[in-house]
C-alpha positions, 0 to 999 in steps of 0.5 A: 462561496463556491470553491472549485472542486478538488483535483483529487474528487475526481482520481481514480484506482485510489485505494485506502489502507486502515488499521482497523484494530490493536488491542492494548493488550492480547487478550482474545477480543470478539471471537468471528464465529458470534453474532452480535458483540461480546467481550473486548480486549481493551483499545486507546483512548482514542480507537476509532468507534465501529459507527465512525469506522462505518461512517470512514467506509462512506466517506471514501466512497464519496471521494471515489476511492476505489479500494480498502486494505483493512490491516491490524486485525485478526479476523479471529479476534475482531467480529465487527471486520465481517461488518465493515468488509460488507459495508465496503462491498455493499458501498462499492469498495473493493475490500481486501485484507492484509494478513501480517500475522497469520493466524485465522481459520477458514471459516473466518476467512470464509465467513469473510468471503461471505461477506465481499471480501475480494482480496487478500495480501501477504508477506514473502520475502524469500522462497525458502522456509529458513531464508524467509523466517530469518527475515521475519524474525518469526518461527512459522511464518513460510510455513503460514504464508503458503498455508494462508495463500493456499485456504485464499486461492481455495475459496475463490479470492484473489492473492496478493503478495508482496515481497521486501526488497533490499540486500538479503532477499533480492539475491531471490527476488526471481525465484521469490516472484516464480513462488508467488506465481506458483502460488497463485498471485494475481498480483505481486508487487516488489517493495523497496525498503524503507529504513526505520532503524540503522539496521534496515538502512545498511540493508537497504540498497545503493541507487545503483543497484536499485537500477539494476534491479528494474532489469529482474522487475521488467524480465519478471513482468513480461515473463510471469502471469500476475500482475506487477507492480512496486511500492516505494519505487516509483521510478521503476515506472521511468525505468521502463519509459525509457527501457521501452518496456511494458507490461506484455501480459494482455490477461485481465482480473475481472475482479468488480462486477466482471470487469478489468479493473487495473492500479497504477503500476506502482501499489501504495495507498493513496492515503493511510487511517490509523487505529486512532483515526490519524490520517498518513499519506502512507504508514511509512510516512509519520506526518498526520494531515488530521484526525478522522475524530475531530475532522471529516475525512473530504476536509482531511484529504482535500484541504491539509498541506500534506496531501495538497503539497503532495498532489503539487510535484513542483513543490518537490526539491532537489533533483526530483522537483527538476526531473523531467520524469517528474509528474511521471514518479515523484520519488518515494517521500517516505525514502527521502523523509527517512534518510534525510529528514525532508519528505519533499527532498528527494529519493535517495534510491534512485540514481538517474540525473535529470537532464536540467540540471540547475539548482531549483529556486524553492521561492522563485517556483509557481503554486502550481495548479494542482493539476498533476496526477496522484504522488503516492509515497 
């Protein structure tokens, strides 16, 4: 029996985050200078195969995804990445590379650019070496980040810088954003903390301070040359609407065939695929929707209960479920899960009180037609 297509088939500006590799040992694997397979470090038993990875890229494009971000890899140690980047570009996906470890050479990055790499993502949490290194826990992190940013720009790659926002980084947030602008970042994302430990919970901003911090973001969006996005702070959309603030910067980024290409203000992925093939809504929301080693991606993304609920905001609980900005925002499901144990609960980092305050009766909510826009965490 024929079924109507899922609404997610028609979404635009969706991107996937794919953890390509996670070696079991620190032994060096394939060298980026090799032309073919060589010795590899041991892998997890369910590690995605090279062939399944190529199929994953085809599935993402068939689902009308626009972009894939490769993470969890070192381009100096994983030769397959060059082929994966090339395949993504050939299929019409925008290939991006997140570099959490920063251990790459110019030659390796240049090889990836020739293969089709369009963008590099880096983490910059503070404007000075001492503060950034203290936050990341890596003594050379700031120096390597600055060097990688400059290298990416010299090679003509787009630069996306992400900065953590919590009680440690908020006082210098403006300076961090200005440094990202000076480095030539086309996109800067303010990543609001989702606490995974008690220590991280202590440094998370209160809901009222989060609301106050949005004024800083609005100022930066107005004055800086980069495109500003948030992550785990979708209620910044509500703030902008209430304040009548828009992104003043009229410049567009010719990232795809010379045409403007804009994502929503939230920079979170529409899905996350782990190195073993588990599919999640986000790396910070540890609820698996299925595994692509056993099921096609389309069946997981369009048919799993997890994504069905995420795409239907009438199912949200607490004030998120009755908020008049529900379709614009939806709150952070990852933060709700981290702090309450229930990913459908209200986002604890939002101070806004909806106009409609009567309690929700979950059993009387309509099933919904799934017509709401993509709910990212």
